[in-house]
VEXTIDO-520628 format. One record per residue (C-alpha): x, y, z negated; residue in three letters. Coordinates in Angstrom, 3 decimals. Example, Ala and Ser with C-alpha at 12.3 -4.5 7.8 and 13.67 -1.06 7.14 Angstrom:
2
[rec [12.300 -4.500 -7.800] Ala] [rec [13.670 -1.060 -7.140] Ser] 
***
This chain:
181
[rec [184.295 68.289 -251.965] Met] [rec [187.694 66.824 -253.069] Ile] [rec [190.778 65.705 -251.302] Arg] [rec [190.427 62.179 -250.240] Leu] [rec [193.328 59.870 -250.757] Pro] [rec [195.290 58.624 -247.587] Asp] [rec [194.697 54.875 -247.407] Ile] [rec [196.095 53.405 -244.199] Pro] [rec [193.901 50.969 -242.013] Leu] [rec [195.052 47.317 -241.617] Ala] [rec [197.455 47.168 -238.488] Val] [rec [194.789 45.123 -236.536] Glu] [rec [192.011 47.462 -237.361] Thr] [rec [194.171 50.523 -236.256] His] [rec [195.202 48.704 -233.053] Ala] [rec [191.582 47.993 -232.251] Gly] [rec [190.680 51.649 -232.584] Leu] [rec [193.604 52.577 -230.296] Val] [rec [192.122 50.235 -227.671] Gly] [rec [188.758 51.653 -228.025] Tyr] [rec [190.113 55.122 -227.657] Gln] [rec [192.265 54.053 -224.502] Gln] [rec [188.801 53.048 -222.926] Ser] [rec [187.513 56.490 -223.500] Val] [rec [190.603 58.287 -222.474] Asp] [rec [190.665 56.236 -219.162] Ala] [rec [187.609 58.258 -217.718] His] [rec [188.833 60.970 -215.372] Pro] [rec [186.556 63.862 -216.256] Ser] [rec [185.786 65.678 -219.664] Tyr] [rec [182.129 64.973 -219.202] Pro] [rec [182.475 61.430 -218.404] Glu] [rec [184.840 60.887 -221.485] Arg] [rec [182.022 62.718 -223.713] Val] [rec [179.424 60.461 -222.377] Lys] [rec [181.408 57.322 -222.766] His] [rec [182.708 58.293 -226.257] Ala] [rec [179.149 58.710 -227.690] Lys] [rec [177.843 55.376 -226.027] Gln] [rec [180.953 53.366 -226.996] Arg] [rec [181.002 54.475 -230.601] Phe] [rec [177.255 53.798 -230.946] Ser] [rec [177.598 50.394 -229.434] Ser] [rec [180.651 49.412 -231.626] Leu] [rec [180.001 51.017 -235.030] Asn] [rec [177.761 48.213 -236.175] Lys] [rec [177.835 45.717 -239.067] Lys] [rec [179.537 42.590 -237.919] Gly] [rec [182.211 44.393 -235.837] Asn] [rec [185.195 43.456 -237.755] Pro] [rec [187.122 46.684 -236.764] Ile] [rec [184.331 48.835 -238.087] Phe] [rec [183.555 46.658 -241.137] Asp] [rec [187.235 47.282 -242.113] Asp] [rec [186.928 51.044 -241.469] Val] [rec [183.931 51.160 -243.770] Lys] [rec [185.765 49.094 -246.390] Val] [rec [188.674 51.560 -246.245] Thr] [rec [186.475 54.633 -246.273] Leu] [rec [184.680 53.314 -249.333] Thr] [rec [188.168 52.899 -251.045] Lys] [rec [188.716 56.637 -250.275] Met] [rec [185.484 57.815 -251.725] Cys] [rec [185.149 59.454 -255.146] Ser] [rec [183.189 57.235 -257.269] Gly] [rec [180.908 54.595 -255.951] Ala] [rec [180.831 55.332 -252.237] Arg] [rec [180.090 58.973 -252.526] Arg] [rec [179.709 61.570 -249.650] Cys] [rec [182.912 63.331 -248.595] Ala] [rec [181.024 66.439 -248.499] Tyr] [rec [178.460 66.607 -251.159] Cys] [rec [179.878 63.932 -253.398] Glu] [rec [176.244 63.463 -254.627] Asp] [rec [174.719 61.016 -252.246] Ser] [rec [175.684 57.486 -251.302] Val] [rec [177.900 57.661 -248.159] Ala] [rec [176.416 55.400 -245.399] Asp] [rec [177.695 56.780 -242.116] Gln] [rec [181.084 57.031 -240.492] Val] [rec [181.304 60.849 -239.941] Glu] [rec [183.525 62.466 -237.407] His] [rec [185.324 65.566 -238.695] Phe] [rec [185.778 66.681 -235.070] Arg] [rec [182.540 65.925 -233.495] Pro] [rec [182.623 63.192 -230.927] Lys] [rec [180.520 65.177 -228.374] Ser] [rec [183.146 68.038 -228.357] Leu] [rec [186.450 66.056 -228.987] Tyr] [rec [186.192 62.625 -227.082] Pro] [rec [189.896 62.299 -227.568] Glu] [rec [189.265 61.782 -231.266] Cys] [rec [186.299 59.533 -231.281] Val] [rec [188.220 56.433 -232.495] Phe] [rec [190.953 58.348 -234.195] Ala] [rec [191.223 57.047 -237.875] Trp] [rec [192.261 60.466 -239.262] Met] [rec [189.020 61.804 -237.788] Asn] [rec [186.800 59.705 -240.001] Tyr] [rec [185.138 60.444 -243.268] Leu] [rec [182.354 58.661 -245.062] Tyr] [rec [179.163 60.887 -245.300] Ala] [rec [175.510 60.508 -246.377] Cys] [rec [173.013 60.759 -243.764] Ser] [rec [171.878 64.383 -245.017] Thr] [rec [175.278 65.927 -244.800] Cys] [rec [176.020 64.151 -241.463] Asn] [rec [172.678 65.288 -239.970] Leu] [rec [173.425 68.824 -241.095] Arg] [rec [176.956 69.033 -239.889] Lys] [rec [176.029 67.279 -236.692] Asn] [rec [178.140 68.723 -233.906] Asp] [rec [178.733 72.102 -235.582] His] [rec [182.424 73.033 -235.617] Phe] [rec [184.449 76.281 -235.471] Ala] [rec [187.967 77.378 -234.625] Val] [rec [190.017 80.508 -234.815] Phe] [rec [190.425 80.814 -231.050] Ala] [rec [194.030 80.894 -229.868] His] [rec [193.572 83.731 -227.391] Glu] [rec [191.876 86.114 -229.904] Thr] [rec [192.227 84.732 -233.424] Gly] [rec [188.462 85.328 -233.666] Val] [rec [186.200 82.923 -235.477] Leu] [rec [184.460 80.920 -232.588] Thr] [rec [181.588 78.343 -232.990] Gln] [rec [182.346 75.524 -230.606] Val] [rec [179.194 73.438 -230.820] Asn] [rec [177.343 72.939 -227.489] Arg] [rec [173.714 74.015 -226.909] Ala] [rec [171.205 71.222 -225.723] Arg] [rec [171.553 71.083 -221.791] Asn] [rec [174.653 73.432 -221.865] Ala] [rec [177.368 72.433 -219.299] Pro] [rec [179.633 69.819 -220.796] Val] [rec [182.892 71.660 -220.873] Val] [rec [185.873 71.486 -223.235] Pro] [rec [185.547 73.597 -226.560] Pro] [rec [187.766 76.603 -227.111] Ala] [rec [191.059 75.862 -228.293] Met] [rec [192.183 77.003 -231.673] Gly] [rec [193.018 76.422 -235.379] Asp] [rec [190.326 74.571 -237.137] Val] [rec [188.072 76.642 -239.570] Val] [rec [186.527 73.749 -241.525] Phe] [rec [188.229 72.254 -244.487] Ile] [rec [189.316 68.717 -243.619] Asp] [rec [189.499 66.819 -246.964] Pro] [rec [191.732 63.995 -245.284] Arg] [rec [194.539 66.496 -244.946] Val] [rec [193.755 69.427 -247.250] Glu] [rec [192.820 70.021 -250.778] Asp] [rec [189.513 71.770 -250.809] Pro] [rec [190.093 73.127 -254.370] Thr] [rec [192.782 75.431 -252.498] Asp] [rec [189.721 77.120 -251.125] Tyr] [rec [186.661 76.345 -253.296] Leu] [rec [185.602 76.037 -256.763] His] [rec [182.323 74.590 -258.307] Leu] [rec [180.410 77.262 -260.067] Asp] [rec [179.172 75.331 -263.184] Leu] [rec [178.147 78.414 -265.227] Leu] [rec [175.567 79.913 -262.716] Asp] [rec [174.685 78.448 -259.235] Thr] [rec [176.152 74.944 -259.242] Phe] [rec [177.331 75.643 -255.784] Phe] [rec [180.935 75.719 -254.300] Phe] [rec [182.072 79.139 -253.995] Leu] [rec [185.303 80.691 -252.523] Pro] [rec [188.243 80.208 -254.836] Ala] [rec [189.412 83.614 -254.112] Arg] [rec [187.663 86.667 -253.192] Glu] [rec [188.067 87.253 -249.411] Gly] [rec [189.949 83.970 -249.163] Gly] [rec [192.942 83.522 -247.023] Asp] [rec [191.770 80.631 -244.803] Arg] [rec [191.505 82.785 -241.789] Gly] [rec [194.802 84.433 -242.422] Ala] [rec [196.705 81.358 -242.906] Arg] [rec [195.205 79.642 -239.757] Ala] [rec [196.201 82.405 -237.536] Arg] 
***
């Protein structure tokens, strides 16, 4: 995982995303916004939609190499991934800064998993919602996951090329939690 370059969207594309987001935000309740966000994104994120065609072109420019996944950098990125899951954060479903390009394997594995350091306690809190659980807003807090759009993952991780070939903590014990709180 590497830090992704900040490439702005075309003004028209950004305005289109803002309009899409306004249609989600117009719903009065959180459960309605979640439902509408998922439906609206699925119906609009299709080849031939000029806004999402431009989103995908711009995300491709941000990839390392030839359209590589932002998470594993190993597979071809083919899906617009929401850093903050759309089923938890409908207010970000059409936010440009919430998009990454990911391969289907990474996108499926991440799915709606997300975690924060809860504001009330500072405790690491998983905010994903179980199937058939009530649709309520997630706990508020500082994000635990590394966002390669705004952070440099190499501040926290290094690739172990001598032994495991996995990303490992850059420092023993790390300071991610301490910094976030």
